[in-house]
DOFINU-726868 format. One line per 8 residues: their letters; for each residue x, y, z of N, C-alpha, C, O, CB. Coordinates in steps of 0.02 Angstrom, whole numbers, plus 50000, padded with zeros to 5 digits. Glycine has a CB too. Layout:
REM DOFINU-726868
A) X/Y/Z/X/Y/Z/X/Y/Z/X/Y/Z/X/Y/Z ~ ...
REM end
This chain:
REM DOFINU-726868
MVNHDGDF) 48347/48752/48514/48371/48730/48457/48289/48674/48452/48266/48647/48503/48465/48692/48464 ~ 48263/48668/48394/48199/48633/48387/48188/48569/48382/48227/48542/48343/48172/48650/48344 ~ 48135/48524/48415/48132/48461/48390/48108/48421/48329/48108/48449/48275/48112/48442/48425 ~ 48089/48364/48332/48037/48355/48260/47972/48362/48285/47925/48354/48246/48040/48277/48216 ~ 47962/48373/48338/47904/48430/48343/47866/48491/48378/47826/48505/48422/47871/48408/48343 ~ 47914/48522/48321/47942/48593/48325/47901/48617/48396/47846/48644/48405/47923/48646/48246 ~ 47952/48594/48439/47955/48609/48526/47994/48647/48529/48032/48637/48481/47973/48557/48579 ~ 48014/48698/48564/48094/48730/48580/48109/48686/48638/48069/48682/48683/48101/48823/48606
QSLTIPTP) 48162/48654/48639/48214/48630/48688/48273/48673/48720/48272/48726/48689/48245/48578/48657 ~ 48307/48674/48751/48341/48728/48783/48403/48685/48761/48387/48627/48748/48326/48751/48870 ~ 48470/48702/48755/48531/48659/48748/48577/48691/48783/48595/48750/48777/48555/48646/48679 ~ 48607/48628/48840/48669/48640/48870/48708/48676/48856/48742/48640/48893/48698/48605/48874 ~ 48744/48716/48838/48818/48717/48805/48866/48687/48883/48861/48683/48944/48845/48820/48770 ~ 48914/48670/48823/48970/48637/48887/49028/48696/48887/49072/48702/48845/49015/48544/48862 ~ 49014/48741/48950/49044/48806/48963/49112/48783/48983/49124/48723/48984/49006/48852/49018 ~ 49150/48821/48996/49217/48819/49032/49215/48770/49108/49248/48723/49131/49238/48905/49050
ARIFAASG) 49151/48814/49134/49138/48818/49206/49112/48733/49244/49121/48705/49298/49071/48882/49213 ~ 49077/48717/49180/49022/48655/49182/49088/48591/49151/49093/48530/49154/48930/48672/49111 ~ 49102/48610/49141/49185/48582/49086/49212/48539/49146/49218/48479/49157/49266/48663/49056 ~ 49229/48617/49189/49301/48603/49275/49238/48586/49315/49263/48603/49369/49366/48701/49327 ~ 49150/48558/49339/49127/48532/49373/49120/48492/49382/49111/48465/49437/49104/48539/49378 ~ 49124/48458/49299/49119/48392/49329/49167/48356/49296/49158/48300/49273/49053/48358/49325 ~ 49224/48392/49294/49294/48370/49323/49303/48353/49383/49331/48299/49393/49339/48414/49319 ~ 49287/48380/49420/49306/48375/49500/49367/48453/49506/49396/48468/49559/49356/48275/49520
RVPVSDRR) 49374/48491/49441/49425/48505/49481/49413/48630/49448/49370/48652/49411/49522/48431/49445 ~ 49452/48657/49471/49414/48713/49481/49450/48766/49435/49506/48777/49456/49409/48734/49558 ~ 49438/48797/49387/49474/48843/49340/49514/48874/49375/49488/48884/49430/49437/48889/49303 ~ 49598/48910/49369/49614/48947/49402/49557/49018/49393/49536/49033/49449/49683/48950/49387 ~ 49536/49054/49350/49496/49118/49362/49436/49081/49425/49420/49122/49469/49454/49153/49271 ~ 49411/49024/49430/49374/49053/49491/49411/49037/49555/49382/49063/49602/49299/49025/49497 ~ 49460/49007/49572/49512/48988/49605/49531/49062/49654/49529/49068/49715/49569/48961/49548 ~ 49553/49123/49591/49564/49189/49601/49486/49194/49636/49481/49183/49697/49585/49238/49527
HRAAENIF) 49436/49207/49603/49380/49237/49647/49356/49234/49708/49334/49274/49749/49338/49228/49629 ~ 49369/49156/49705/49362/49120/49773/49395/49139/49830/49368/49140/49885/49380/49059/49768 ~ 49477/49160/49815/49536/49179/49847/49514/49252/49881/49517/49269/49940/49602/49182/49791 ~ 49494/49282/49832/49462/49386/49824/49408/49378/49871/49409/49402/49927/49417/49428/49726 ~ 49338/49325/49835/49316/49348/49898/49339/49323/49959/49320/49369/49996/49257/49342/49900 ~ 49367/49279/50000/49398/49260/50041/49441/49310/50100/49448/49303/50161/49431/49223/50004 ~ 49466/49360/50053/49519/49415/50067/49462/49458/50097/49460/49484/50153/49569/49450/49996 ~ 49398/49461/50027/49375/49515/50069/49335/49506/50144/49333/49543/50193/49333/49549/50026
RLRTFPPE) 49311/49457/50135/49275/49430/50203/49312/49402/50257/49275/49371/50296/49229/49378/50189 ~ 49372/49402/50271/49415/49400/50310/49434/49489/50339/49420/49523/50388/49469/49358/50271 ~ 49468/49496/50284/49469/49577/50302/49442/49640/50319/49468/49688/50349/49480/49594/50277 ~ 49382/49631/50291/49311/49678/50304/49265/49674/50345/49213/49706/50340/49272/49679/50260 ~ 49282/49622/50407/49251/49628/50470/49302/49617/50508/49351/49581/50496/49194/49586/50484 ~ 49288/49658/50568/49329/49661/50626/49319/49570/50653/49288/49527/50623/49295/49732/50689 ~ 49361/49564/50725/49382/49484/50713/49326/49450/50765/49309/49391/50767/49476/49461/50739 ~ 49299/49508/50808/49234/49490/50840/49170/49451/50798/49135/49403/50811/49208/49558/50866
ARGANVPP) 49176/49496/50745/49092/49492/50677/49129/49424/50642/49086/49399/50606/49078/49591/50589 ~ 49174/49394/50638/49204/49341/50578/49204/49271/50619/49198/49217/50590/49296/49364/50546 ~ 49212/49278/50695/49214/49227/50742/49324/49214/50763/49379/49214/50735/49161/49147/50691 ~ 49295/49206/50823/49393/49181/50858/49438/49142/50831/49499/49144/50836/49400/49140/50924 ~ 49384/49081/50782/49428/49035/50771/49440/49017/50694/49448/48962/50667/49408/48982/50810 ~ 49438/49100/50659/49439/49100/50604/49506/49123/50586/49530/49176/50605/49388/49130/50583 ~ 49554/49050/50523/49633/49051/50558/49648/49088/50519/49602/49123/50496/49685/48990/50565 ~ 49727/49100/50491/49738/49151/50475/49718/49133/50388/49687/49083/50369/49810/49173/50505
IHEQQGNS) 49742/49182/50346/49730/49204/50262/49750/49127/50218/49721/49092/50177/49798/49284/50233 ~ 49828/49126/50260/49854/49074/50199/49851/49015/50247/49895/48972/50240/49942/49089/50158 ~ 49804/49006/50297/49801/48950/50295/49719/48931/50292/49698/48875/50305/49843/48926/50347 ~ 49678/48988/50274/49603/48996/50231/49617/48969/50160/49574/48936/50130/49573/49084/50224 ~ 49672/48983/50134/49661/48975/50064/49723/48904/50041/49742/48896/49983/49677/49063/50023 ~ 49749/48855/50108/49777/48820/50103/49854/48806/50062/49869/48755/50031/49736/48800/50095 ~ 49892/48864/50072/49914/48891/50023/49968/48933/50069/49946/48981/50101/49859/48927/49976 ~ 50039/48916/50073/50076/48926/50134/50122/48996/50096/50151/49041/50126/50126/48844/50165
DVAEIILV) 50116/48984/50015/50146/49056/50009/50090/49110/49977/50093/49137/49922/50218/49053/49957 ~ 50047/49116/50022/50006/49164/50020/50042/49229/50074/50050/49207/50132/49930/49131/50039 ~ 50061/49287/50067/50077/49338/50099/50024/49400/50100/49980/49415/50059/50137/49353/50074 ~ 50045/49431/50162/50003/49512/50158/50027/49547/50179/50075/49540/50218/49943/49530/50184 ~ 49998/49609/50158/50084/49665/50170/50037/49721/50188/49983/49724/50158/50156/49690/50081 ~ 50049/49758/50226/50005/49797/50286/50087/49869/50274/50142/49867/50301/49992/49730/50401 ~ 50060/49921/50227/50092/49970/50226/50062/50026/50255/50007/50049/50237/50110/49979/50171 ~ 50104/50051/50309/50109/50116/50359/50156/50184/50331/50217/50186/50331/50145/50089/50433
RHGQANAQ) 50110/50235/50309/50116/50293/50308/50148/50316/50380/50109/50307/50427/50054/50318/50287 ~ 50200/50338/50393/50218/50370/50456/50176/50415/50476/50141/50445/50435/50277/50399/50456 ~ 50173/50426/50529/50128/50485/50566/50152/50564/50544/50207/50580/50520/50138/50478/50657 ~ 50099/50603/50558/50147/50681/50537/50203/50704/50548/50214/50715/50607/50129/50734/50557 ~ 50259/50721/50500/50337/50748/50497/50327/50823/50514/50271/50845/50529/50379/50738/50415 ~ 50382/50860/50512/50393/50912/50523/50381/50955/50466/50423/50959/50421/50446/50913/50546 ~ 50323/50992/50463/50298/51016/50399/50302/51071/50378/50268/51100/50337/50246/51010/50391 ~ 50369/51098/50423/50381/51166/50393/50448/51147/50376/50484/51197/50370/50372/51235/50441
ATDEASYD) 50471/51104/50368/50545/51084/50339/50534/51132/50255/50488/51152/50217/50556/50969/50328 ~ 50610/51133/50261/50640/51152/50180/50683/51101/50145/50709/51105/50090/50690/51219/50180 ~ 50685/51053/50186/50760/50990/50161/50738/50918/50232/50715/50914/50289/50887/51048/50186 ~ 50765/50875/50182/50742/50795/50216/50751/50806/50286/50706/50801/50328/50794/50720/50192 ~ 50832/50826/50302/50857/50813/50366/50796/50837/50404/50757/50792/50417/50927/50848/50384 ~ 50779/50901/50424/50734/50944/50457/50659/50910/50467/50628/50908/50520/50731/51010/50414 ~ 50635/50881/50390/50574/50854/50387/50598/50790/50413/50571/50755/50370/50536/50855/50317 ~ 50628/50748/50450/50632/50696/50483/50641/50685/50536/50694/50671/50565/50657/50671/50468
RLSDLGRQ) 50575/50693/50561/50563/50704/50648/50483/50715/50669/50457/50771/50664/50607/50782/50677 ~ 50449/50664/50692/50376/50663/50694/50359/50743/50735/50404/50762/50773/50346/50584/50741 ~ 50313/50776/50729/50263/50812/50755/50223/50753/50822/50213/50693/50827/50210/50838/50683 ~ 50211/50817/50866/50157/50776/50925/50123/50761/50892/50128/50700/50884/50119/50805/50984 ~ 50062/50795/50845/50033/50742/50808/50060/50688/50797/50041/50639/50830/50017/50757/50759 ~ 50108/50680/50748/50115/50614/50709/50130/50553/50776/50119/50493/50768/50189/50623/50643 ~ 50154/50578/50831/50172/50528/50877/50105/50488/50920/50098/50436/50951/50223/50567/50928 ~ 50063/50544/50902/49987/50543/50946/49950/50492/50855/49926/50438/50871/49937/50670/50975
QAGWLGAH) 49948/50499/50820/49946/50459/50744/49959/50389/50771/49917/50345/50780/50014/50484/50679 ~ 50022/50389/50781/50064/50312/50776/50039/50265/50845/50034/50204/50847/50167/50325/50780 ~ 50025/50316/50903/49984/50292/50954/49922/50258/50961/49907/50212/50998/49976/50331/50979 ~ 49882/50297/50908/49810/50271/50903/49805/50230/50848/49768/50181/50853/49758/50325/50897 ~ 49839/50240/50789/49835/50165/50751/49873/50121/50771/49872/50077/50727/49849/50162/50684 ~ 49926/50098/50835/49949/50057/50866/49881/50023/50903/49876/49962/50898/50005/50086/50906 ~ 49840/50049/50932/49811/50068/50976/49774/49982/50962/49776/49926/50988/49774/50149/50972 ~ 49731/50029/50888/49678/50003/50832/49697/49924/50813/49661/49875/50811/49683/50056/50757
MRDTNPHF) 49756/49931/50802/49805/49856/50784/49786/49811/50826/49760/49761/50803/49890/49858/50794 ~ 49794/49817/50907/49802/49779/50951/49742/49752/50974/49725/49698/50999/49835/49806/50991 ~ 49703/49825/50950/49599/49800/50970/49560/49723/50910/49518/49681/50925/49525/49911/50932 ~ 49608/49735/50826/49590/49706/50808/49612/49669/50783/49581/49615/50786/49568/49720/50796 ~ 49667/49670/50749/49732/49624/50718/49789/49618/50736/49828/49632/50690/49750/49635/50665 ~ 49827/49597/50809/49895/49625/50813/49947/49588/50800/50002/49614/50791/49908/49648/50868 ~ 49937/49533/50796/50002/49489/50737/50027/49494/50689/50001/49469/50639/49997/49441/50713 ~ 50090/49532/50686/50132/49529/50603/50185/49492/50628/50206/49486/50685/50165/49610/50560
DRVLTGTL) 50204/49466/50573/50268/49391/50587/50311/49438/50587/50345/49437/50639/50289/49317/50522 ~ 50327/49491/50538/50386/49526/50550/50384/49610/50543/50360/49613/50487/50435/49497/50502 ~ 50388/49639/50552/50376/49723/50551/50427/49749/50547/50460/49753/50598/50347/49757/50606 ~ 50458/49781/50476/50504/49817/50440/50474/49880/50414/50418/49899/50399/50530/49777/50387 ~ 50561/49915/50414/50528/50000/50419/50585/49989/50381/50618/49936/50378/50514/50065/50494 ~ 50603/50083/50332/50660/50108/50317/50721/50138/50375/50709/50132/50435/50637/50156/50275 ~ 50754/50155/50364/50808/50177/50395/50797/50253/50420/50841/50277/50457/50865/50169/50349 ~ 50742/50293/50403/50729/50374/50435/50715/50351/50489/50704/50294/50509/50670/50430/50407
SRQADTAR) 50717/50419/50522/50681/50443/50589/50614/50417/50636/50596/50385/50685/50663/50503/50573 ~ 50589/50467/50565/50512/50452/50569/50485/50389/50549/50426/50391/50567/50478/50497/50529 ~ 50495/50338/50523/50461/50283/50494/50471/50253/50563/50420/50242/50595/50491/50245/50423 ~ 50543/50234/50596/50557/50207/50650/50521/50201/50701/50486/50158/50729/50596/50227/50665 ~ 50544/50277/50709/50473/50327/50753/50406/50294/50775/50382/50281/50831/50438/50390/50699 ~ 50378/50284/50692/50317/50262/50705/50297/50209/50722/50249/50203/50760/50289/50268/50670 ~ 50334/50158/50695/50330/50081/50715/50344/50079/50781/50321/50033/50815/50380/50031/50677 ~ 50382/50124/50807/50405/50110/50884/50314/50128/50923/50275/50096/50959/50491/50183/50917
GMGYDITA) 50312/50198/50889/50253/50225/50945/50177/50213/50936/50125/50234/50961/50254/50303/50950 ~ 50201/50162/50880/50128/50092/50869/50147/50019/50913/50107/49973/50924/50123/50056/50762 ~ 50203/50024/50929/50194/49984/51001/50232/49906/50971/50227/49852/51001/50088/49974/51032 ~ 50265/49916/50915/50303/49847/50883/50375/49863/50882/50400/49919/50877/50280/49825/50801 ~ 50408/49796/50890/50457/49790/50874/50473/49798/50832/50432/49778/50790/50471/49761/50881 ~ 50549/49835/50795/50561/49826/50735/50612/49756/50711/50664/49752/50743/50586/49892/50719 ~ 50600/49704/50657/50629/49664/50627/50680/49677/50608/50733/49655/50631/50603/49646/50593 ~ 50674/49726/50549/50731/49769/50533/50727/49822/50481/50681/49838/50443/50782/49731/50515
QDPRLNEL) 50791/49845/50490/50783/49899/50434/50824/49910/50367/50885/49921/50361/50792/49959/50465 ~ 50800/49906/50341/50812/49908/50273/50812/50005/50232/50772/50049/50248/50743/49852/50243 ~ 50846/50010/50201/50861/50063/50177/50817/50092/50111/50800/50149/50095/50926/50053/50168 ~ 50810/50035/50083/50746/50026/50006/50690/50048/50007/50658/50067/49958/50721/49958/49983 ~ 50667/50048/50086/50580/50065/50101/50615/50170/50121/50585/50222/50133/50525/49991/50212 ~ 50672/50156/50116/50672/50263/50109/50623/50294/50073/50588/50261/50035/50741/50303/50062 ~ 50612/50369/50082/50572/50385/50035/50600/50413/49988/50661/50407/49984/50527/50415/50051 ~ 50582/50434/49964/50615/50484/49883/50653/50527/49905/50670/50513/49963/50558/50534/49830
SYFALAHA) 50681/50587/49880/50712/50646/49912/50702/50703/49885/50742/50740/49856/50776/50642/49916 ~ 50611/50713/49901/50566/50764/49870/50625/50817/49869/50657/50812/49817/50490/50786/49916 ~ 50654/50877/49920/50667/50931/49929/50727/50948/49884/50741/50999/49853/50672/50939/49993 ~ 50761/50883/49890/50829/50905/49812/50807/50893/49744/50842/50914/49698/50908/50850/49809 ~ 50719/50842/49725/50712/50851/49673/50686/50920/49661/50712/50961/49623/50681/50803/49654 ~ 50634/50929/49696/50620/51014/49684/50650/51066/49686/50628/51123/49683/50586/51039/49714 ~ 50726/51037/49693/50774/51108/49684/50792/51107/49627/50790/51159/49594/50840/51119/49726 ~ 50818/51039/49595/50826/51035/49525/50801/51063/49503/50823/51110/49470/50820/50995/49496
LEEQHGIP) 50706/51040/49513/50664/51066/49471/50658/51142/49456/50625/51161/49408/50610/51045/49492 ~ 50685/51179/49489/50667/51267/49511/50747/51267/49467/50736/51287/49410/50657/51307/49629 ~ 50808/51253/49476/50857/51279/49434/50859/51258/49402/50901/51294/49375/50904/51288/49440 ~ 50849/51214/49360/50854/51172/49281/50816/51173/49240/50829/51152/49184/50856/51110/49278 ~ 50739/51204/49261/50676/51201/49235/50624/51271/49255/50566/51277/49236/50647/51130/49262 ~ 50648/51304/49283/50627/51373/49306/50564/51348/49337/50521/51386/49312/50617/51434/49244 ~ 50533/51306/49377/50487/51279/49403/50496/51295/49480/50542/51271/49513/50485/51210/49382 ~ 50448/51336/49506/50490/51361/49598/50457/51291/49626/50429/51250/49590/50446/51462/49661
APRDATEF) 50467/51285/49697/50432/51245/49725/50386/51293/49776/50384/51354/49786/50477/51190/49755 ~ 50345/51226/49807/50246/51249/49800/50255/51291/49876/50289/51277/49925/50162/51152/49805 ~ 50219/51336/49867/50224/51379/49945/50148/51368/49982/50128/51398/50032/50239/51480/49933 ~ 50121/51329/49954/50049/51302/49993/50002/51216/49956/50019/51178/49911/49983/51386/49979 ~ 49963/51216/49984/49932/51131/49958/49921/51128/49913/49929/51074/49884/49876/51097/49976 ~ 49888/51205/49866/49844/51185/49811/49917/51197/49791/49913/51156/49746/49767/51225/49780 ~ 49980/51219/49787/50022/51235/49749/50055/51156/49739/50085/51142/49687/50066/51295/49778 ~ 50048/51121/49778/50103/51073/49790/50060/51010/49745/50091/50969/49710/50123/51056/49887
ATHLPQVI) 49987/51010/49752/49944/50958/49710/49964/50977/49630/49954/50934/49587/49851/50968/49726 ~ 50002/51061/49607/50027/51036/49545/50113/51019/49533/50136/50982/49490/50003/51090/49495 ~ 50153/51058/49586/50212/51041/49598/50213/50928/49579/50216/50898/49525/50226/51080/49692 ~ 50211/50904/49638/50214/50862/49652/50232/50819/49564/50287/50800/49544/50157/50856/49701 ~ 50160/50814/49526/50177/50780/49464/50208/50816/49414/50210/50790/49359/50124/50754/49435 ~ 50234/50874/49422/50276/50889/49395/50346/50855/49410/50374/50835/49359/50269/50945/49402 ~ 50380/50843/49471/50424/50818/49496/50425/50760/49479/50474/50735/49452/50428/50826/49549 ~ 50366/50722/49491/50376/50633/49465/50383/50633/49379/50406/50584/49350/50288/50576/49488
DHWARDRL) 50358/50702/49335/50361/50688/49254/50444/50716/49241/50479/50679/49206/50288/50743/49200 ~ 50458/50744/49253/50541/50757/49252/50590/50705/49300/50648/50699/49281/50556/50840/49282 ~ 50576/50681/49339/50621/50645/49369/50614/50581/49322/50661/50562/49286/50609/50636/49448 ~ 50543/50546/49325/50537/50483/49257/50567/50502/49202/50609/50464/49178/50463/50464/49228 ~ 50555/50547/49179/50590/50565/49098/50679/50574/49096/50710/50574/49042/50554/50655/49067 ~ 50712/50581/49163/50759/50581/49162/50797/50650/49153/50858/50647/49142/50764/50539/49129 ~ 50771/50701/49156/50754/50770/49160/50798/50806/49186/50818/50858/49159/50702/50782/49191 ~ 50825/50777/49260/50846/50827/49318/50913/50813/49335/50903/50767/49375/50802/50822/49384
EGIPERFD) 50972/50820/49332/51021/50803/49362/51068/50851/49410/51072/50912/49413/51049/50779/49318 ~ 51098/50809/49441/51132/50810/49518/51091/50785/49565/51087/50819/49616/51150/50879/49545 ~ 51066/50744/49564/50999/50729/49628/51016/50647/49641/51036/50604/49601/50894/50743/49590 ~ 51002/50642/49706/51040/50590/49727/51013/50527/49709/51033/50480/49744/51050/50593/49792 ~ 50980/50517/49672/50941/50454/49659/50909/50440/49575/50867/50485/49567/50878/50459/49714 ~ 50911/50401/49518/50863/50400/49459/50804/50381/49495/50799/50357/49552/50881/50349/49397 ~ 50748/50400/49442/50713/50352/49458/50703/50292/49434/50670/50245/49457/50673/50369/49459 ~ 50735/50296/49388/50741/50192/49399/50764/50165/49439/50735/50115/49459/50776/50146/49357
AFTTRITE) 50818/50181/49465/50851/50153/49538/50785/50157/49587/50762/50108/49616/50925/50210/49572 ~ 50765/50209/49592/50697/50207/49645/50647/50144/49632/50637/50103/49677/50645/50281/49633 ~ 50620/50139/49576/50593/50105/49550/50615/50048/49598/50594/50027/49652/50602/50108/49482 ~ 50663/50033/49559/50688/49949/49542/50719/49932/49647/50740/49881/49674/50793/49948/49451 ~ 50711/49985/49668/50747/49970/49758/50671/49940/49781/50660/49885/49806/50782/50066/49823 ~ 50613/50000/49762/50546/49971/49804/50514/49924/49780/50469/49908/49818/50494/50015/49814 ~ 50516/49886/49721/50488/49830/49697/50537/49781/49714/50525/49721/49723/50471/49832/49627 ~ 50583/49804/49718/50643/49729/49746/50611/49713/49803/50588/49657/49817/50739/49744/49770
ALDEACHT) 50607/49770/49841/50589/49740/49931/50506/49710/49929/50488/49658/49958/50592/49827/50005 ~ 50461/49753/49890/50408/49716/49892/50402/49639/49871/50377/49594/49906/50370/49749/49861 ~ 50429/49633/49808/50404/49556/49768/50459/49504/49834/50445/49444/49837/50445/49548/49645 ~ 50512/49529/49881/50532/49509/49920/50493/49490/49978/50509/49434/49998/50568/49540/49925 ~ 50446/49518/50012/50386/49492/50044/50346/49483/50027/50302/49475/50069/50365/49509/50078 ~ 50325/49476/49958/50281/49430/49916/50283/49348/49943/50238/49308/49953/50310/49435/49833 ~ 50353/49342/49948/50371/49280/49934/50401/49248/50019/50429/49196/50036/50432/49284/49864 ~ 50379/49310/50056/50402/49271/50135/50313/49289/50149/50275/49338/50149/50488/49324/50207
PGRTLIVT) 50311/49205/50165/50251/49208/50186/50211/49230/50240/50247/49225/50290/50242/49170/50183 ~ 50155/49253/50256/50134/49257/50330/50113/49336/50323/50096/49354/50267/50202/49236/50394 ~ 50114/49368/50358/50082/49442/50376/50173/49471/50391/50219/49437/50413/50008/49444/50467 ~ 50172/49546/50369/50219/49570/50360/50208/49642/50375/50164/49664/50338/50240/49553/50304 ~ 50229/49684/50413/50211/49764/50430/50259/49808/50416/50312/49817/50448/50196/49779/50502 ~ 50233/49850/50345/50302/49884/50323/50272/49960/50339/50221/49980/50312/50332/49869/50229 ~ 50313/50000/50389/50289/50060/50414/50358/50090/50351/50408/50059/50333/50290/50075/50518 ~ 50333/50156/50334/50364/50173/50276/50360/50241/50256/50362/50277/50305/50341/50138/50229
SGGVIGMA) 50355/50280/50187/50307/50343/50183/50277/50351/50111/50265/50304/50072/50348/50413/50202 ~ 50268/50409/50101/50213/50414/50035/50242/50388/49974/50206/50344/49951/50190/50492/50016 ~ 50288/50398/49943/50310/50400/49897/50317/50324/49870/50293/50304/49817/50361/50440/49905 ~ 50361/50280/49926/50371/50203/49930/50299/50201/49934/50293/50174/49879/50419/50165/49994 ~ 50238/50207/49955/50172/50182/49948/50150/50194/49889/50117/50146/49868/50128/50206/49992 ~ 50156/50248/49844/50123/50265/49783/50171/50213/49743/50144/50163/49718/50123/50353/49760 ~ 50253/50224/49733/50284/50156/49693/50258/50073/49717/50251/50024/49680/50373/50158/49709 ~ 50249/50079/49778/50212/50000/49768/50160/49990/49743/50152/49938/49711/50197/49966/49820
LRHTLGLE) 50111/50036/49750/50044/50055/49702/50055/50027/49634/50036/49973/49610/50030/50141/49691 ~ 50097/50085/49605/50109/50091/49537/50140/50011/49498/50135/49983/49443/50164/50158/49532 ~ 50168/50002/49554/50185/49916/49531/50127/49852/49560/50127/49793/49541/50273/49892/49573 ~ 50091/49875/49599/50027/49799/49588/49986/49851/49540/49955/49817/49499/49963/49758/49682 ~ 49975/49918/49530/49897/49917/49473/49922/49930/49415/49889/49951/49367/49829/49981/49484 ~ 49988/49917/49413/49997/49964/49329/50001/50017/49321/50014/50034/49263/49953/49965/49281 ~ 49994/50058/49361/49988/50140/49359/50011/50177/49327/50055/50201/49363/50002/50170/49399 ~ 50015/50210/49265/50056/50263/49236/50085/50320/49282/50044/50329/49327/50016/50293/49185
NGGMAKVM) 50138/50361/49288/50189/50379/49316/50150/50438/49353/50165/50458/49410/50250/50392/49268 ~ 50105/50461/49319/50039/50528/49325/49982/50508/49383/49956/50543/49426/49984/50536/49235 ~ 49974/50431/49367/49924/50420/49414/49966/50403/49477/49938/50401/49532/49872/50363/49390 ~ 50033/50390/49469/50060/50352/49532/50046/50438/49570/50021/50443/49626/50163/50308/49526 ~ 50071/50510/49517/50084/50544/49564/50005/50588/49602/50007/50634/49643/50143/50587/49534 ~ 49940/50554/49568/49879/50583/49587/49908/50535/49687/49937/50555/49738/49787/50548/49519 ~ 49875/50465/49662/49896/50432/49702/49944/50441/49767/49933/50396/49807/49912/50402/49668 ~ 49985/50479/49783/50038/50507/49816/50000/50548/49864/49996/50549/49925/50088/50544/49770
LQIMNSSV) 49970/50587/49805/49917/50650/49855/49903/50672/49898/49913/50721/49934/49874/50654/49863 ~ 49859/50595/49889/49788/50559/49931/49803/50532/49984/49765/50539/50032/49749/50500/49898 ~ 49875/50486/49995/49916/50460/50066/49903/50493/50128/49938/50544/50134/49993/50468/50062 ~ 49862/50480/50181/49875/50537/50226/49920/50496/50272/49934/50436/50266/49805/50574/50263 ~ 49944/50542/50326/49973/50523/50382/49959/50456/50425/49917/50468/50468/49962/50571/50416 ~ 49974/50410/50426/49992/50347/50481/49924/50311/50440/49885/50280/50476/49987/50365/50592 ~ 49908/50316/50356/49861/50286/50331/49888/50207/50354/49934/50188/50390/49851/50308/50252 ~ 49838/50170/50317/49847/50091/50305/49834/50059/50232/49786/50080/50199/49795/50052/50354
HRLEYVHD) 49863/50026/50214/49866/50005/50155/49878/49929/50132/49937/49913/50130/49907/50043/50133 ~ 49826/49877/50112/49831/49828/50123/49855/49760/50072/49804/49736/50045/49781/49830/50148 ~ 49905/49730/50055/49915/49712/49989/49900/49639/49985/49936/49623/50032/49984/49728/49966 ~ 49884/49605/49973/49885/49515/49968/49932/49489/49890/49937/49507/49831/49777/49478/49959 ~ 49954/49447/49927/49996/49391/49886/49966/49319/49854/49996/49273/49882/50048/49368/49934 ~ 49934/49303/49821/49873/49241/49832/49909/49225/49749/49933/49265/49708/49758/49269/49846 ~ 49900/49147/49745/49933/49130/49665/49954/49170/49622/49929/49200/49574/49896/49101/49623 ~ 50004/49167/49646/50059/49236/49597/50036/49307/49579/50057/49350/49542/50079/49213/49515
MLMLGAFN) 49989/49301/49618/49965/49389/49593/49960/49423/49653/49934/49399/49703/49884/49403/49550 ~ 49991/49498/49647/50003/49555/49681/49907/49580/49698/49876/49580/49645/50060/49614/49623 ~ 49864/49599/49755/49813/49612/49728/49812/49695/49790/49862/49710/49822/49748/49536/49731 ~ 49755/49732/49792/49743/49803/49814/49676/49768/49860/49623/49748/49837/49726/49875/49742 ~ 49693/49769/49913/49648/49741/49984/49631/49822/50009/49572/49840/50017/49708/49682/50058 ~ 49673/49855/50016/49612/49912/50053/49682/49985/50013/49731/49985/49976/49599/49903/50193 ~ 49641/50031/50048/49674/50100/50032/49666/50130/50066/49609/50131/50091/49664/50134/49985 ~ 49716/50175/50089/49721/50265/50131/49674/50246/50194/49660/50294/50230/49673/50354/50073
ATPHLDRP) 49648/50188/50212/49610/50193/50276/49639/50216/50328/49698/50232/50330/49588/50139/50295 ~ 49595/50222/50380/49621/50265/50438/49560/50273/50481/49534/50325/50501/49653/50338/50414 ~ 49544/50211/50490/49502/50193/50550/49496/50211/50617/49442/50204/50647/49507/50144/50557 ~ 49565/50240/50652/49599/50254/50709/49575/50326/50683/49549/50352/50732/49683/50229/50724 ~ 49571/50359/50642/49546/50426/50647/49473/50455/50642/49449/50510/50628/49577/50453/50606 ~ 49447/50388/50658/49359/50396/50602/49320/50407/50655/49262/50387/50663/49317/50313/50549 ~ 49359/50447/50700/49291/50493/50762/49303/50578/50759/49357/50607/50756/49308/50466/50873 ~ 49248/50603/50762/49227/50660/50760/49287/50723/50799/49299/50781/50782/49155/50650/50793
DRAHARTF) 49317/50679/50859/49348/50710/50899/49424/50725/50859/49447/50782/50857/49345/50670/50964 ~ 49459/50662/50828/49490/50652/50788/49527/50694/50729/49585/50696/50709/49461/50619/50779 ~ 49464/50729/50707/49435/50744/50606/49499/50782/50591/49519/50784/50533/49343/50811/50580 ~ 49536/50816/50649/49596/50868/50668/49655/50828/50634/49685/50862/50592/49610/50884/50761 ~ 49682/50760/50643/49725/50717/50648/49721/50673/50581/49755/50623/50567/49716/50683/50712 ~ 49668/50707/50541/49675/50681/50454/49738/50727/50408/49723/50778/50377/49584/50703/50407 ~ 49796/50704/50409/49814/50759/50378/49864/50733/50348/49893/50688/50379/49827/50815/50415 ~ 49901/50757/50257/49923/50739/50207/49999/50738/50213/50034/50692/50193/49895/50774/50159
V) 50029/50816/50254/50073/50843/50272/50088/50851/50359/50137/50882/50379/50063/50895/50236
REM end
């Protein structure tokens, strides 16, 4: 603005941030931003880098409702399988992946308030291979029935099952698309039912303060990220294609918001001599 002498003077605009500062209150957006900064600071650096006396995140936030959910995909299963039953067992490499991940977690941030898996053998065996006792097995955390869906897609729509990784990258989005649009008959589970059971289990974990380790499968993690990020079904399929065996995914529930903190992390495999263990199937 201009004063009576013709000189320019700065104009202080009473922005929301200044109003809240003057009142001593912190706006919700700023609280969420600070929470996100704290999450980044606490979870990006190992304990030795951030000090041994840093309290758990729910104590840092001063909010007992904060929950941290660590999702882990099971180790490599039977990659040669052609049905659900024969797929449901860890390979030798899958057991090694679980052991390496468990050792890494014990060296960094080992405590979990609860450890959950589905009822599938590959999920439970991965959790045990990591060195954790299972608190509960919840069938809502079981994988989608990919082989049954693929069979229905071929029988009803003439789309053949994939023969290699390249064909699988095209095939999985087609499976998800037909399934989500209710165009497959005679299948074990409808897409809406799959969506409901995953989101219900996730919402329960969000409202259980503390740290929850969930050892599950790629489709479940894909649906959890669809729920968290508001993805379309095509986006969920692309996310699923990138989820590696024994990978770690972190969700934070704070201020009534579910946020993604980490995706597809494999710190236990980030060594040249373990490059062969970075597997997708």
